PAGU-576655 format. One record per atom (N, C-alpha, C, O): x, y, z; residue in three letters. Coordinates in steps of 0.05 Angstrom, whole numbers, padded with zeros to 5 digits, always signed. Last residue first. Layout:
BEGIN
XYZALA ...
END
This chain:
BEGIN
-00183+00080+00815PRO -00198+00095+00836PRO -00188+00089+00864PRO -00199+00099+00883PRO -00124+00086+00778SER -00142+00067+00792SER -00157+00083+00814SER -00144+00098+00829SER -00100+00131+00759ALA -00109+00111+00740ALA -00128+00092+00752ALA -00147+00082+00739ALA -00121+00193+00789PRO -00106+00168+00790PRO -00117+00148+00770PRO -00141+00148+00765PRO -00129+00250+00744ARG -00138+00233+00766ARG -00121+00208+00766ARG -00108+00201+00746ARG -00103+00315+00728PHE -00107+00287+00723PHE -00115+00272+00748PHE -00109+00280+00770PHE -00090+00368+00740GLY -00118+00361+00737GLY -00124+00332+00731GLY -00147+00324+00729GLY -00039+00381+00752ASN -00048+00388+00725ASN -00076+00378+00719ASN -00085+00378+00696ASN -00033+00358+00801ASN -00033+00387+00800ASN -00042+00398+00772ASN -00050+00421+00769ASN -00032+00305+00785ALA -00055+00315+00799ALA -00057+00345+00798ALA -00078+00357+00796ALA +00019+00303+00761LEU -00005+00297+00745LEU -00030+00308+00758LEU -00048+00320+00745LEU +00050+00314+00806ILE +00051+00331+00782ILE +00026+00328+00765ILE +00014+00347+00756ILE +00037+00270+00837ALA +00031+00297+00847ALA +00031+00317+00824ALA +00014+00334+00822ALA +00059+00228+00808GLN +00029+00230+00811GLN +00021+00257+00821GLN -00001+00266+00814GLN +00113+00240+00814GLY +00101+00240+00788GLY +00071+00243+00789GLY +00058+00257+00774GLY +00119+00234+00870ARG +00124+00260+00857ARG +00111+00262+00830ARG +00098+00282+00824ARG +00106+00180+00877ALA +00090+00200+00891ALA +00094+00228+00878ALA +00075+00243+00875ALA +00109+00147+00812SER +00119+00154+00839SER +00102+00175+00851SER +00085+00187+00838SER +00095+00141+00760LEU +00079+00126+00780LEU +00087+00132+00809LEU +00074+00124+00827LEU +00133+00171+00734LEU +00105+00179+00732LEU +00087+00166+00753LEU +00067+00177+00762LEU +00178+00140+00747PHE +00175+00167+00758PHE +00146+00177+00757PHE +00136+00189+00776PHE +00169+00095+00716GLN +00167+00093+00745GLN +00165+00120+00759GLN +00152+00123+00780GLN +00176+00118+00666GLU +00151+00106+00673GLU +00148+00105+00703GLU +00127+00113+00714GLU +00230+00131+00670PHE +00211+00153+00667PHE +00183+00142+00674PHE +00167+00157+00686PHE +00252+00080+00673ASP +00256+00098+00696ASP +00235+00121+00694ASP +00225+00129+00715ASP +00241+00061+00623CYS +00226+00050+00645CYS +00229+00066+00670CYS +00212+00067+00687CYS +00278+00094+00596ALA +00250+00094+00589ALA +00233+00083+00611ALA +00212+00095+00618ALA +00328+00082+00617THR +00316+00108+00625THR +00286+00110+00617THR +00271+00124+00629THR +00341+00032+00594PRO +00332+00034+00622PRO +00319+00060+00629PRO +00300+00060+00646PRO +00335+00003+00541LYS +00333+00032+00546LYS +00323+00036+00575LYS +00300+00042+00579LYS +00342-00052+00546LYS +00354-00038+00522LYS +00354-00008+00526LYS +00371+00006+00515LYS +00316-00068+00591ALA +00345-00072+00590ALA +00358-00057+00567ALA +00381-00049+00569ALA +00262-00060+00579CYS +00275-00042+00597CYS +00306-00044+00595CYS +00320-00024+00598CYS +00248-00068+00509GLU +00249-00078+00536GLU +00266-00060+00553GLU +00284-00046+00543GLU +00219-00013+00471ALA +00238-00036+00475ALA +00237-00045+00504ALA +00228-00030+00521ALA +00182+00026+00475VAL +00184+00012+00449VAL +00203-00011+00450VAL +00204-00028+00432VAL +00140+00026+00533ALA +00166+00030+00521ALA +00168+00015+00494ALA +00156-00007+00492ALA +00079+00060+00549GLY +00095+00036+00545GLY +00120+00043+00530GLY +00122+00063+00516GLY +00020+00081+00584ILE +00046+00087+00573ILE +00062+00061+00570ILE +00058+00042+00585ILE -00049+00100+00584PRO -00028+00080+00587PRO -00002+00091+00575PRO -00002+00108+00557PRO -00101+00133+00615TYR -00076+00138+00599TYR -00056+00116+00604TYR -00046+00114+00627TYR -00172+00130+00609ARG -00147+00123+00623ARG -00124+00127+00603ARG -00127+00123+00579ARG -00235+00140+00616VAL -00213+00154+00602VAL -00188+00150+00618VAL -00182+00164+00637VAL -00278+00082+00613PRO -00263+00103+00629PRO -00240+00115+00612PRO -00228+00101+00596PRO -00330+00079+00564THR -00306+00068+00576THR -00291+00089+00591THR -00291+00112+00583THR -00372+00113+00555ALA -00377+00085+00557ALA -00354+00070+00570ALA -00358+00050+00584ALA -00377+00173+00594THR -00364+00157+00572THR -00369+00128+00577THR -00369+00118+00600THR -00412+00233+00608ALA -00407+00204+00615ALA -00396+00190+00590ALA -00405+00195+00568ALA -00389+00297+00614MET -00399+00277+00596MET -00392+00249+00605MET -00368+00243+00609MET -00410+00354+00647ASP -00393+00331+00649ASP -00405+00309+00632ASP -00429+00303+00634ASP -00419+00418+00618LEU -00430+00392+00625LEU -00407+00372+00628LEU -00387+00373+00614LEU -00391+00466+00616ALA -00420+00467+00617ALA -00431+00440+00627ALA -00451+00440+00642ALA -00334+00497+00638VAL -00346+00471+00634VAL -00376+00474+00637VAL -00386+00484+00657VAL -00308+00552+00600ARG -00319+00541+00625ARG -00333+00515+00618ARG -00344+00511+00596ARG -00251+00590+00577VAL -00273+00571+00573VAL -00283+00562+00600VAL -00269+00564+00620VAL -00216+00629+00594LYS -00229+00633+00568LYS -00251+00613+00562LYS -00269+00618+00546LYS -00194+00617+00642GLN -00202+00644+00638GLN -00218+00649+00612GLN -00232+00669+00609GLN -00180+00563+00637ALA -00202+00570+00654ALA -00212+00599+00651ALA -00235+00605+00658ALA -00148+00530+00606GLN -00158+00555+00594GLN -00182+00565+00610GLN -00202+00574+00599GLN -00137+00486+00636MET -00114+00501+00626MET -00123+00528+00614MET -00106+00546+00613MET -00186+00462+00644ALA -00173+00476+00667ALA -00150+00493+00657ALA -00144+00514+00670ALA -00194+00437+00595ALA -00212+00460+00603ALA -00199+00476+00625ALA -00200+00500+00625ALA -00157+00396+00600ASP -00154+00417+00579ASP -00170+00442+00586ASP -00160+00464+00584ASP -00179+00365+00640THR -00152+00378+00644THR -00148+00400+00624THR -00136+00420+00631THR -00225+00346+00617ALA -00227+00365+00640ALA -00201+00379+00645ALA -00201+00403+00652ALA -00221+00346+00545TYR -00217+00333+00572TYR -00219+00355+00593TYR -00215+00378+00588TYR -00275+00368+00503VAL -00247+00365+00510VAL -00245+00350+00536VAL -00266+00342+00548VAL -00319+00392+00456PHE -00314+00369+00473PHE -00284+00366+00478PHE -00268+00363+00459PHE -00352+00456+00453GLY -00332+00436+00445GLY -00328+00415+00465GLY -00334+00418+00489GLY -00385+00515+00426ALA -00382+00493+00446ALA -00361+00474+00435ALA -00353+00474+00412ALA -00380+00552+00387GLU -00397+00559+00410GLU -00395+00538+00432GLU -00404+00543+00455GLU -00318+00570+00359ALA -00338+00550+00362ALA -00354+00556+00387ALA -00342+00565+00407ALA -00285+00613+00363GLU -00291+00603+00336GLU -00311+00580+00336GLU -00321+00572+00314GLU -00267+00632+00411GLY -00294+00639+00403GLY -00301+00631+00374GLY -00321+00641+00363GLY -00220+00614+00429ARG -00219+00637+00412ARG -00247+00646+00402ARG -00249+00665+00387ARG -00237+00570+00458ALA -00224+00592+00473ALA -00224+00617+00456ALA -00226+00639+00467ALA -00254+00536+00417VAL -00274+00548+00435VAL -00262+00572+00450VAL -00276+00592+00454VAL -00206+00526+00391TYR -00229+00535+00376TYR -00249+00549+00394TYR -00260+00570+00387TYR -00175+00504+00433ASP -00169+00531+00422ASP -00192+00542+00406ASP -00197+00566+00407ASP -00198+00453+00439LEU -00199+00473+00461LEU -00194+00501+00450LEU -00209+00520+00458LEU -00183+00431+00390ALA -00211+00434+00396ALA -00215+00455+00419ALA -00233+00471+00418ALA -00128+00430+00399GLN -00139+00447+00378GLN -00169+00452+00382GLN -00178+00474+00377GLN -00125+00393+00440ARG -00117+00420+00446ARG -00127+00440+00424ARG -00133+00463+00430ARG -00139+00345+00414VAL -00158+00357+00433VAL -00150+00386+00440VAL -00168+00401+00446VAL -00125+00351+00343ASN -00121+00340+00369ASN -00138+00355+00389ASN -00151+00374+00382ASN -00150+00368+00297GLN -00129+00349+00294GLN -00120+00337+00321GLN -00109+00315+00321GLN -00222+00374+00298ALA -00195+00383+00304ALA -00175+00361+00302ALA -00182+00337+00304ALA -00281+00388+00263GLN -00263+00368+00272GLN -00234+00379+00275GLN -00224+00393+00257GLN -00340+00414+00281VAL -00314+00423+00270VAL -00293+00404+00280VAL -00286+00405+00304VAL -00407+00397+00270LEU -00382+00390+00283LEU -00358+00401+00267LEU -00356+00397+00243LEU -00456+00404+00247LYS -00445+00427+00263LYS -00416+00422+00272LYS -00403+00440+00281LYS -00470+00356+00224PRO -00465+00378+00207PRO -00452+00403+00221PRO -00440+00420+00208PRO -00477+00323+00272GLU -00454+00320+00255GLU -00449+00343+00237GLU -00426+00351+00233GLU -00524+00326+00301LEU -00504+00346+00306LEU -00480+00345+00287LEU -00464+00363+00286LEU -00556+00284+00283ALA -00567+00311+00283ALA -00546+00332+00286ALA -00548+00354+00275ALA -00523+00239+00290ASP -00532+00247+00263ASP -00542+00276+00262ASP -00537+00290+00243ASP -00516+00240+00347TRP -00493+00243+00329TRP -00503+00252+00301TRP -00491+00271+00290TRP -00555+00231+00384LEU -00552+00258+00374LEU -00531+00261+00353LEU -00528+00283+00341LEU -00564+00188+00419LYS -00578+00190+00393LYS -00578+00218+00382LYS -00598+00228+00371LYS -00530+00181+00460ALA -00553+00200+00465ALA -00570+00203+00440ALA -00589+00219+00440ALA -00494+00148+00436THR -00510+00137+00457THR -00534+00155+00463THR -00556+00145+00469THR -00471+00186+00402VAL -00485+00163+00390VAL -00504+00151+00411VAL -00527+00145+00405VAL -00446+00218+00439LEU -00468+00229+00423LEU -00484+00207+00409LEU -00508+00210+00406LEU -00409+00184+00462ALA -00429+00196+00479ALA -00452+00207+00463ALA -00475+00204+00471ALA -00378+00171+00417GLN -00392+00150+00431GLN -00415+00161+00448GLN -00437+00151+00449GLN -00357+00222+00406LYS -00375+00209+00387LYS -00391+00187+00400LYS -00415+00185+00396LYS -00324+00228+00452ALA -00347+00247+00447ALA -00367+00234+00428ALA -00391+00236+00432ALA -00287+00188+00444TYR -00303+00188+00468TYR -00328+00205+00464TYR -00350+00197+00472TYR -00265+00206+00396ARG -00279+00180+00397ARG -00297+00179+00422ARG -00320+00169+00420ARG -00242+00254+00413GLY -00263+00254+00393GLY -00279+00228+00392GLY -00303+00228+00389GLY -00203+00234+00447ALA -00224+00251+00458ALA -00248+00253+00439ALA -00271+00255+00447ALA -00170+00206+00409PRO -00186+00192+00429PRO -00208+00209+00441PRO -00230+00198+00445PRO -00166+00219+00341VAL -00164+00232+00367VAL -00181+00218+00388VAL -00206+00217+00385VAL -00177+00195+00293SER -00149+00196+00302SER -00145+00208+00330SER -00124+00206+00341SER -00231+00194+00281ASP -00214+00174+00268ASP -00185+00174+00278ASP -00170+00155+00274ASP -00254+00237+00306PRO -00257+00211+00319PRO -00240+00189+00306PRO -00234+00169+00318PRO -00221+00297+00316ASN -00228+00278+00295ASN -00231+00250+00307ASN -00210+00239+00316ASN -00250+00331+00371GLY -00227+00318+00359GLY -00236+00299+00337GLY -00257+00286+00341GLY -00294+00386+00361ILE -00290+00358+00369ILE -00265+00347+00356ILE -00260+00353+00333ILE -00336+00442+00368ALA -00309+00431+00364ALA -00307+00403+00376ALA -00317+00397+00398ALA -00390+00465+00334ILE -00383+00450+00358ILE -00356+00436+00353ILE -00354+00419+00335ILE -00427+00519+00312LYS -00402+00503+00309LYS -00395+00491+00335LYS -00394+00504+00356LYS -00477+00537+00328LYS -00472+00533+00299LYS -00448+00516+00294LYS -00447+00501+00275LYS -00521+00544+00373TYR -00497+00528+00371TYR -00492+00520+00342TYR -00503+00500+00332TYR -00569+00568+00366SER -00548+00584+00378SER -00521+00570+00377SER -00500+00583+00380SER -00605+00529+00350ASP -00592+00545+00329ASP -00569+00562+00340ASP -00552+00571+00325ASP -00598+00468+00387ASN -00609+00495+00383ASN -00592+00511+00363ASN -00568+00506+00360ASN -00572+00422+00396ARG -00587+00422+00371ARG -00598+00450+00366ARG -00607+00456+00344ARG -00551+00425+00446LEU -00533+00432+00424LEU -00548+00432+00397LEU -00537+00442+00377LEU -00586+00404+00481ASP -00589+00432+00475ASP -00571+00441+00452ASP -00575+00463+00440ASP -00569+00353+00491ALA -00590+00356+00471ALA -00594+00386+00463ALA -00604+00391+00441ALA -00537+00358+00535VAL -00524+00356+00509VAL -00544+00360+00486VAL -00537+00367+00464VAL -00565+00410+00577SER -00561+00382+00569SER -00548+00381+00542SER -00549+00401+00527SER -00560+00463+00582ASN -00567+00448+00606ASN -00565+00418+00602ASN -00563+00403+00621ASN -00509+00503+00552PRO -00529+00482+00549PRO -00534+00468+00576PRO -00516+00462+00591PRO -00506+00572+00573ALA -00493+00546+00569ALA -00515+00525+00566ALA -00536+00527+00578ALA -00502+00641+00554SER -00515+00618+00567SER -00499+00593+00560SER -00482+00593+00542SER -00467+00678+00534ALA -00489+00688+00551ALA -00503+00666+00566ALA -00514+00670+00587ALA -00396+00667+00536ALA -00423+00659+00526ALA -00445+00668+00545ALA -00442+00667+00570ALA -00346+00678+00555SER -00363+00701+00547SER -00391+00693+00538SER -00407+00711+00532SER -00323+00630+00561THR -00332+00643+00585THR -00350+00667+00579THR -00366+00676+00595THR -00347+00582+00512PRO -00331+00606+00519PRO -00341+00619+00545PRO -00365+00619+00550PRO -00358+00515+00538VAL -00367+00538+00522VAL -00348+00561+00529VAL -00335+00560+00549VAL -00350+00443+00537ILE -00343+00470+00545ILE -00356+00491+00527ILE -00363+00485+00504ILE -00360+00381+00564LEU -00369+00399+00544LEU -00364+00427+00553LEU -00372+00435+00575LEU -00310+00330+00580VAL -00329+00352+00587VAL -00337+00367+00562VAL -00324+00366+00542VAL -00284+00269+00604LEU -00293+00285+00581LEU -00313+00306+00590LEU -00331+00300+00606LEU -00228+00259+00647ALA -00257+00259+00642ALA -00264+00276+00618ALA -00250+00296+00613ALA -00175+00213+00664ASN -00185+00240+00658ASN -00216+00237+00655ASN -00227+00216+00660ASN -00116+00184+00694ALA -00143+00182+00684ALA -00153+00211+00680ALA -00141+00230+00690ALA -00052+00149+00692ALA -00069+00172+00697ALA -00097+00167+00686ALA -00101+00149+00669ALA -00024+00103+00680PHE -00012+00122+00699PHE -00030+00145+00706PHE -00024+00160+00725PHE -00017+00036+00663ASP -00036+00058+00664ASP -00025+00077+00686ASP -00018+00068+00708ASP +00036+00007+00625LYS +00025+00014+00651LYS +00005+00037+00648LYS +00010+00055+00632LYS +00079-00038+00592ARG +00054-00022+00590ARG +00043-00018+00618ARG +00040-00037+00634ARG +00121-00072+00590THR +00126-00045+00600THR +00101-00028+00602THR +00101-00005+00612THR +00106-00119+00567ALA +00112-00120+00596ALA +00116-00092+00608ALA +00115-00088+00632ALA +00102-00106+00512ALA +00078-00110+00528ALA +00083-00109+00558ALA +00067-00098+00573ALA +00134-00057+00479ALA +00140-00081+00495ALA +00117-00084+00515ALA +00113-00068+00533ALA +00105-00035+00419ILE +00109-00030+00447ILE +00114-00057+00461ILE +00100-00076+00457ILE +00098-00056+00369HIS +00112-00030+00371HIS +00118-00022+00400HIS +00135-00005+00405HIS +00068-00101+00359GLY +00095-00105+00367GLY +00112-00079+00369GLY +00136-00080+00371GLY +00015-00097+00350ALA +00032-00095+00327ALA +00062-00098+00334ALA +00078-00098+00316ALA -00005-00098+00402ALA -00011-00120+00384ALA +00007-00121+00360ALA +00014-00142+00350ALA +00013-00048+00421VAL +00023-00073+00433VAL +00019-00096+00414VAL +00037-00112+00410VAL -00018-00014+00389ALA +00011-00011+00390ALA +00024-00037+00400ALA +00044-00046+00389ALA -00070-00029+00402LYS -00060-00032+00374LYS -00030-00032+00374LYS -00018-00047+00359LYS -00072-00013+00456ASP -00077-00041+00448ASP -00065-00047+00421ASP -00053-00068+00416ASP -00066+00042+00450MET -00043+00026+00462MET -00047-00004+00456MET -00027-00018+00451MET -00116+00053+00430THR -00092+00059+00414THR -00068+00043+00424THR -00052+00033+00408THR -00149+00037+00473ALA -00151+00024+00447ALA -00127+00029+00430ALA -00117+00010+00416ALA -00139+00069+00518GLU -00129+00042+00518GLU -00129+00029+00490GLU -00111+00013+00484GLU -00117+00137+00507ASP -00137+00116+00509ASP -00124+00089+00508ASP -00102+00086+00498ASP -00076+00171+00500ALA -00099+00181+00515ALA -00122+00161+00517ALA -00143+00167+00527ALA -00010+00143+00508SER -00035+00147+00493SER -00057+00157+00512SER -00056+00153+00536SER +00057+00148+00502ALA +00036+00152+00521ALA +00011+00160+00506ALA +00010+00180+00493ALA +00116+00114+00489PHE +00091+00123+00477PHE +00070+00125+00499PHE +00064+00105+00512PHE +00187+00120+00485LEU +00162+00116+00501LEU +00139+00127+00485LEU +00141+00146+00470LEU +00223+00128+00446ASP +00230+00109+00466ASP +00206+00102+00483ASP +00204+00079+00493ASP +00227+00142+00377ALA +00211+00143+00402ALA +00221+00122+00421ALA +00226+00099+00412ALA +00233+00166+00311PRO +00246+00158+00336PRO +00228+00162+00360PRO +00215+00182+00362PRO +00191+00139+00260ALA +00199+00163+00275ALA +00211+00153+00301ALA +00202+00134+00313ALA +00172+00095+00230GLY +00201+00098+00235GLY +00209+00123+00250GLY +00233+00127+00254GLY +00120+00084+00224GLN +00134+00091+00200GLN +00163+00100+00205GLN +00176+00111+00188GLN +00102+00074+00276GLU +00101+00052+00256GLU +00118+00058+00231GLU +00129+00040+00219GLU +00107+00125+00296ILE +00124+00104+00307ILE +00125+00081+00287ILE +00146+00069+00282ILE +00066+00151+00267GLN +00094+00160+00265GLN +00114+00138+00274GLN +00134+00134+00261GLN +00022+00123+00286ARG +00030+00120+00258ARG +00058+00130+00253ARG +00073+00118+00237ARG +00022+00141+00339LEU +00027+00113+00333LEU +00035+00109+00304LEU +00053+00093+00298LEU +00010+00195+00330LEU +00036+00188+00342LEU +00042+00159+00337LEU +00065+00152+00331LEU -00042+00190+00311VAL -00021+00201+00294VAL +00006+00194+00304VAL +00024+00187+00288VAL -00068+00171+00356ASP -00067+00154+00332ASP -00045+00164+00313ASP -00032+00148+00300ASP -00062+00216+00392SER -00051+00189+00398SER -00048+00172+00373SER -00027+00159+00369SER -00040+00279+00369ALA -00062+00260+00372ALA -00050+00231+00374ALA -00031+00224+00361ALA +00020+00302+00405GLY +00001+00301+00383GLY -00022+00283+00389GLY -00025+00273+00411GLY +00089+00316+00420PHE +00060+00315+00428PHE +00042+00316+00403PHE +00048+00329+00383PHE +00147+00294+00438ASN +00133+00297+00413ASN +00104+00294+00420ASN +00094+00272+00425ASN +00204+00314+00478PHE +00176+00307+00475PHE +00165+00312+00447PHE +00173+00331+00433PHE +00261+00291+00507VAL +00251+00304+00483VAL +00222+00295+00479VAL +00217+00271+00477VAL +00303+00298+00562VAL +00277+00287+00553VAL +00266+00304+00530VAL +00262+00328+00532VAL +00368+00280+00574HIS +00351+00301+00563HIS +00326+00288+00552HIS +00327+00270+00535HIS +00414+00265+00625THR +00391+00255+00608THR +00374+00279+00600THR +00367+00296+00616THR +00449+00289+00658GLY +00460+00279+00632GLY +00438+00268+00614GLY +00443+00264+00590GLY +00419+00269+00719PRO +00438+00287+00705PRO +00449+00274+00679PRO +00456+00250+00679PRO +00363+00258+00739HIS +00379+00241+00722HIS +00398+00259+00706HIS +00394+00263+00682HIS +00334+00296+00766ALA +00341+00272+00781ALA +00359+00253+00765ALA +00370+00234+00777ALA +00326+00333+00726ALA +00341+00341+00749ALA +00351+00318+00766ALA +00372+00319+00779ALA +00295+00303+00691GLU +00322+00310+00682GLU +00339+00319+00707GLU +00363+00313+00708GLU +00248+00300+00721PHE +00263+00276+00715PHE +00292+00282+00707PHE +00310+00269+00715PHE +00232+00353+00722ASP +00239+00340+00747ASP +00255+00315+00742ASP +00274+00309+00756ASP +00222+00361+00667ARG +00242+00378+00681ARG +00251+00364+00707ARG +00274+00365+00714ARG +00182+00323+00658GLY +00208+00321+00644GLY +00229+00337+00658GLY +00252+00328+00661GLY +00139+00343+00687ALA +00151+00318+00695ALA +00179+00315+00683ALA +00197+00305+00696ALA +00129+00388+00655GLU +00137+00392+00683GLU +00151+00366+00693GLU +00171+00368+00706GLU +00114+00363+00608LYS +00137+00382+00608LYS +00147+00386+00636LYS +00171+00387+00640LYS +00070+00334+00625PHE +00095+00319+00618PHE +00119+00338+00616PHE +00141+00330+00623PHE +00032+00374+00635ALA +00041+00356+00657ALA +00067+00342+00650ALA +00084+00340+00667ALA +00027+00397+00584ASP +00036+00413+00607ASP +00047+00395+00629ASP +00068+00401+00641ASP +00011+00351+00549THR +00033+00370+00544THR +00044+00384+00569THR +00068+00382+00575THR -00029+00315+00549LEU -00008+00311+00569LEU +00013+00333+00568LEU +00032+00332+00584LEU -00060+00323+00505SER -00071+00331+00530SER -00051+00329+00553SER -00056+00339+00575SER -00031+00298+00463ALA -00030+00327+00466ALA -00041+00336+00493ALA -00031+00357+00504ALA +00006+00239+00482ALA -00019+00252+00474ALA -00019+00282+00480ALA -00007+00290+00501ALA +00075+00232+00464ALA +00054+00232+00483ALA +00029+00248+00473ALA +00032+00266+00457ALA +00137+00204+00458SER +00114+00211+00442SER +00089+00209+00460SER +00083+00188+00470SER +00200+00218+00480VAL +00173+00210+00490VAL +00152+00221+00471VAL +00149+00245+00468VAL +00266+00200+00483VAL +00245+00211+00465VAL +00218+00200+00473VAL +00213+00176+00472VAL +00321+00217+00518LEU +00297+00201+00520LEU +00275+00214+00504LEU +00267+00236+00510LEU +00392+00214+00510ASP +00367+00227+00507ASP +00344+00208+00507ASP +00346+00185+00499ASP +00438+00185+00511ALA +00426+00190+00537ALA +00399+00204+00534ALA +00385+00206+00554ALA +00455+00183+00458GLY +00443+00159+00469GLY +00429+00164+00496GLY +00411+00149+00503GLY +00438+00242+00420HIS +00455+00227+00438HIS +00440+00204+00451HIS +00416+00205+00455HIS +00403+00270+00390ALA +00425+00258+00376ALA +00442+00241+00394ALA +00460+00226+00384ALA +00354+00299+00390ALA +00357+00274+00405ALA +00380+00258+00392ALA +00376+00235+00385ALA +00349+00342+00357SER +00349+00347+00386SER +00354+00322+00402SER +00359+00324+00427SER +00351+00321+00306GLY +00367+00344+00312GLY +00370+00348+00342GLY +00391+00358+00352GLY +00313+00282+00307ALA +00341+00274+00303ALA +00359+00296+00311ALA +00381+00292+00322ALA +00266+00311+00311LEU +00275+00296+00334LEU +00304+00287+00331LEU +00319+00286+00351LEU +00265+00332+00259GLY +00264+00350+00282GLY +00275+00335+00307GLY +00290+00347+00323GLY +00266+00288+00226LEU +00288+00307+00225LEU +00289+00324+00250LEU +00310+00330+00260LEU +00218+00263+00242VAL +00243+00249+00244VAL +00266+00268+00244VAL +00284+00266+00261VAL +00180+00303+00229VAL +00183+00293+00257VAL +00210+00280+00261VAL +00223+00285+00281VAL +00188+00308+00174CYS +00192+00331+00191CYS +00196+00323+00220CYS +00213+00333+00235CYS +00174+00257+00157ALA +00201+00266+00153ALA +00207+00290+00171ALA +00229+00292+00182ALA +00119+00258+00168ILE +00137+00240+00184ILE +00166+00248+00181ILE +00181+00247+00201ILE +00103+00295+00130ARG +00098+00300+00159ARG +00117+00283+00176ARG +00129+00292+00195ARG +00118+00271+00082LEU +00130+00296+00090LEU +00126+00302+00119LEU +00145+00312+00132LEU +00085+00226+00083ILE +00114+00222+00083ILE +00127+00248+00092ILE +00147+00247+00108ILE +00035+00250+00080SER +00042+00235+00104SER +00072+00231+00106SER +00083+00234+00128SER +00038+00272+00029SER +00034+00290+00052SER +00042+00276+00078SER +00053+00288+00096SER +00041+00227-00003ILE +00064+00244-00001ILE +00062+00262+00023ILE +00082+00267+00037ILE +00013+00166+00024PRO +00010+00193+00012PRO +00034+00210+00017PRO +00047+00209+00038PRO +00041+00103+00011ILE +00036+00123+00032ILE +00034+00150+00018ILE +00051+00157+00002ILE +00013+00044-00018SER +00029+00068-00020SER +00021+00088+00002SER -00002+00089+00010SER +00017-00024+00000MET +00000+00000+00000MET +00018+00025+00000MET +00036+00027+00016MET 
END
């Protein structure tokens, strides 16, 4: 099967960019879901301080896109997904060492509106009203938050009615930006994302999801081949790592 030129160019940019910043064996390359951006940057700084000589290089994006990059040869030592399904595929295809897979955080799906909005929906069914012309959502084909949102709308028997209003984003942070900038009257994001833009968006509804929103992480090789990869996993599960995640709005992976 041929790969579209646009995809090849995107992967080439990722490979070249990471190659320039991750040229040394002590560097740790982490591909992580966009919703983890702020928490992981903070965790990376703490990890580097505790591991002199190690530099953590992050590649943030939609979980499915990150997996495709790994499949097509982009450098990565660790992969952190915003859902279990994407990690299931990564492990099944042999891109992640199964023994290294661990759940490290949880989240929740919410419906947001701009803080400047005169009103907010009392139920998701209110999104059918004419006042909601554009609704931001991660592309369900590549963004876990979008898949969770689609499942919720299908369950509520609203997907077909709302689909013409949906503005699909490349990742959950882009969906957040659409609402924060007032380019969409509502949007589906994670609770942690909404908290990052609390001055510009507010949570209108908590959305129930058919499956819990959990974040797994796994190494692309066994621990013996890249010990720092598993060290970073253990840091995320440590008291300090969990405190960083909690301060960024994430919940424990296990209740």
